N, C-alpha and C positions, 0 to 999 in steps of 0.2 A: 153685911148680909151673908147668908149661907146659900150656896148654889147647890140645888139638888140635881143628881145625875142618874140617868138610866143607862146601863151598860149592856150592849147588844152584840153577841158573838156566838157562833155555834160551837166554838172551842171552849170547853169549861176551863182549860188551863189558861187560855188567854184572858177570859173574863176574870178569873181569880187574880191574875197578874195586875190587870188594870184596877180592879176593886181594891186590892191591897195597897196600891200606890195612892189612890185617891183618898183612902181612909187615913193617910198620914197628915192630911190637911184639914184643920178645923173649919176652914171656910167652905169645904166641900162635904156633901152628904150623899152617899150612894143610896138611893131609895128603892132600887130594884135592878134586876137583871133579866135578860131574855135570850133564848137560844135560837130564835128564828124571827123572821119579819112579822109573822102573824102575832106572835107573842109580844113583839115590840109595839105593835099598834094597840093591842089590848092593854098592855102595861102603861102606855103613854096616857090613854084616856082615864085609866084608873088612878095612876100615881101623880099625874100632872108634873112631870120633871121640868126643871129649867133648861137642861141641856141633855142631849142624847149622843152617845158614841155608838156608831153603827158600822158593822162589817158589811161587805158586799155579798160574798157567796155564802148563802145559808139555805137550809132545807125549808120546805113548805112555802116560804115567801122570801125572795131575795131582798137585799138592803135597799136598792133603788125603788122597788115596788112598795116596800114598807114606807120609805121616805115620802113617796107621792101620796100614799093613803093617809099618813100622819098629817101632812100639810093640807090635805083636803078637809080634815076635821079640826085641826088645831095647829097654830103656828108655834113650833118649838125649834130652836137652833139645833141642827144636827151636824156632828163632825164625823165624816166618813173616814174609815181606815182602809187605805189603799195598798195594793201591791206595787212594788217598784219595777214595773214593766211598762212597755208602750201601751199594751192593751189595758193594763190597769190605769194608766193615765187617761185613756179615752173614756173608760168607765167613770173615772173620777169627774171628768168634765161633764159627762152626761148627768151625774148626780148633782153637780153644781148648777147645771141648767135647770134641774128639777127642784132646786131650792135648798140644797145643802149649804150650810153656812161656811164650812171649811173642811179641810182634810189633813191627814197625816199619813206618812208611809208606814204601814204596819210592820214591815220587817226591820224598821229602824227604831222601833219602840223597845230599846234595850236599856236595862237598868243603868248601865254605865255610860250610855250615850246622852246626848243633849235633847233628844226628842221627848223624854218623859217630862222634864220641866216645861217644855214647850206645849205639851198636851194640857198640863195643868193651867198654864197661862192662857191658852185658848179657851178652855172651859170657863175660867173665871171671867175673861173678857166678854164672852158671849152671854154668860149669865147676868153679869152686871149691866150689859148693854140693854137688856130687856127692862131693867128698872130705871135706867138713867134718863133723866129729863133735864136738859141744859136750861139754865136761866135765859130769859129773853135777851139779856145783854150780851150773851155769848153767841146766840144764833142770829148773826147779822145776815141780812138779805143782801142781794147784789146791789139793790138800789141805795144801800147805805155807803157804798164805796164811791169816792169822788169820780166824776165823769172822766177826768184826765187819766185816772188809773185804769179805767175800764177800756180805754181806747187801745186797740192793738192793730197796727197796720200790717197787711200781708207782706209788704216788702221788708219789714223790720224783723221778721221771724225766719231764722235759718234752721231751727231745730225745735221739735215738740217732744217733750218727755212726759209720758203717762206713768204714774207710779201708783201701786195698789198692793194690798195684802188681803186680809180676811174679807170675803165678800167681793173681791176684786174682779174675778173673771166675768161675772154678769155685768158689773158696773162698767168695766172697760168696753165690753161688747155694746152696751147701751149707748155709750158716748160715740164710739167709732162706727156704729151702724149708720150714723148720720153724716159721716165725713166722706166726700168723694175722693176718687183716686187722683184728682187734679190738685191735691194739696201741694203747694209750691215748695215744700221742704220735706226732708225725711222725718219720720216719727219713730221714737224709741219707747218700748214698753218695758218697765221693770216691775214684774209681778213676782211676789215671793212664791217660788215653786222649786222643787228639786229637779235634778236632771231627768231627762226623758219626758217630763210633764210639759216643759216649755215648747218642745216641738209639736206635741199634740195640741197645745193651746193655740199656737200659731195656725195650725191647720183648721182648728175649730173657728177661729176668728175669720179666716179666709172664706169659710162657708156662709158667714152671716153678715159680712161687711164689704163695702165696695172696694176698699184698698186691698193690695196684695200683702200678705204677712209671711214672714219667715223667721226662723231662729237666727239670730245674728252670728256671723262667723268672724274669726279673727282676720284683721287686715282687709275687711270688706269695705268698698266705697259705698256710702249710703246715698241712695237715690231719692229725689223728690217723689212724693206720691206713694212711697212704699213704707211699710211698717216693719220694725225689727224687734223681736222679743229677746230680751236678755236671757242667755242660756242658764238653766238651773245649775247650781253647784259652782258657778263661776262669777266673775265680776266683769261688767261691761264698762269700758272706758272709751273716750273719744280722742281723736287726734286730727290735726289738719294735714291733708295731703294735697298740695297744690291749692286749687280752688275748691276742693271737695272735702267733706267730712269722711273720716274713716273710723271703723270700729276696731277696738282692741279688746279681745276676750282673753282674760287671764285667770289662772288658777291661783287664788289667794289663800294662804294658809296662816292668817293672822288671828284666828280664833273668833272672827266676826260672826255673829249669830246668823245674819242673813247673807246668803249667796244665791242670787244677786242682791246687792244692797242699793237702796235708793240714794243713800248718802254718797256712796262711791260714784255713781253715775252723775248725780247732780253736781257734785264737786268737780268732776272732770268737765262737765258741760260749762260750768262757770268759768273754768280756766281757759277752755278752748273756744267756746262760742260766746260766752259772756252775755251781754245785754240782748243778743239776738235769740235767746232761749226762752221758750214758753213752757212752763211745767204745770202739769195737772196732778194734784195729789188727791187720790180717791180713798174710799173706805179701807180701813186696816187698823190693827191693834198696834200699840207701841208708838214710837216716835221716829222710826227710820225715815229719813228725808229732811228732818229739821236741821241737822248740822250741814248737810249739803245745801239745803234751802238758804241757810244764812250766807253761805259763800255765793250762791247764785244771786241772792238779793243784793249783796254788796257789789256784785259785778253789773248790776242793772237789769238782770233778768226778771221776768214776771212769773207769778205763781197764782194759779186758780185752785181752789179747794172745793170739794164736794160739801154741800150743805148737810147739816147734822142729821136731820130727820130721816134721810134716805140711806144713811150709812149702816151697814151691818154692825160694824164697830167703828166708833168715831175717834179712835186714838190718833192716827196719823194726821188727818185734817185738823183736829183740834190742837194738836201740838204745833202745827204751822201757824194757826191763828193766834194761839197764846204767845208765840214768839214774835208776833207782829209782822209776819212775813207774807200774809195773804193779800194779794191785790184784789181778788174777788172771791166771793162765796156763791157758788152756783149750783142749781139742780143739774142732774146728769144730762137731761134733754137740752137744757140751755147751753151747757158746755159743748155738746155735739153741734148744735146750731151755730155757735160762735166759731168753732173750728171750721165748719163748712163755709162760713163767710170768708175765711182766709183763702179758701180755694177759689173763690170768685173774684 
């Protein structure tokens, strides 16, 4: 299939840069461009694009207002282009709350950098997700999992890891809004985000969920009933410190695409916590988490994945299922309720 794209930015230079990039791919077709939010709304209704790239600060109508209006009239995946500042991160999270599917840092959209291929990958994933319909044999319900696999005893869980990428911020919030602060173990969140964004994400979650959230710090003892967001641009590992778990935050320069990476954190959890780890893999493109999931599965840990129909992009959960690593396939609300049971 060919994915049609509407490019929205008040900078003609930046619009032409993105359009020139996208025109290099036969699987993408730029069907229009707009210089402000009002034009974006009008062009969306007229051109019916599969995906929109949207700037924030524009005249006449800003990007978030345009996003809200577009989603009021038509559901189209929107990728917001953000500034790499703390305020830019807060605006990004506001846009994700309003229904944006994903975002990229605008200042990093450099021809020589890795963000341009990532932009193309995100556009293709979101465009194809609109057309994708998994066969019934793949969309297993939770009831198809053996009862023994579904049973998780509170005393057997020492760590919960929640992993997500595209569409993750809202999915994570939906799950954890149901989980009380009496969870008897620490909870770690690995969400694909750059630096500065993860701190804002932790603050946003604290506003909407019962637990306390913070960005994980190096050599920090992880406390029961608290949630720790893996810092953007770094990797989050775990180590045993006496009877407690401790976080290790490291700067990894191995060329790995994702920092933080789900594979890295799950692999560390498999080694340090083993069978006492419960991992939740939510919406996201690609297969980050599958290699770490294999290590966790071999160590006896359990993995729940988000069911396909509610995923913005079903890449990460589907990869876990296809590898035979999913103990359960659950709706977000059911995940939250099951985690809440651990707290009781």
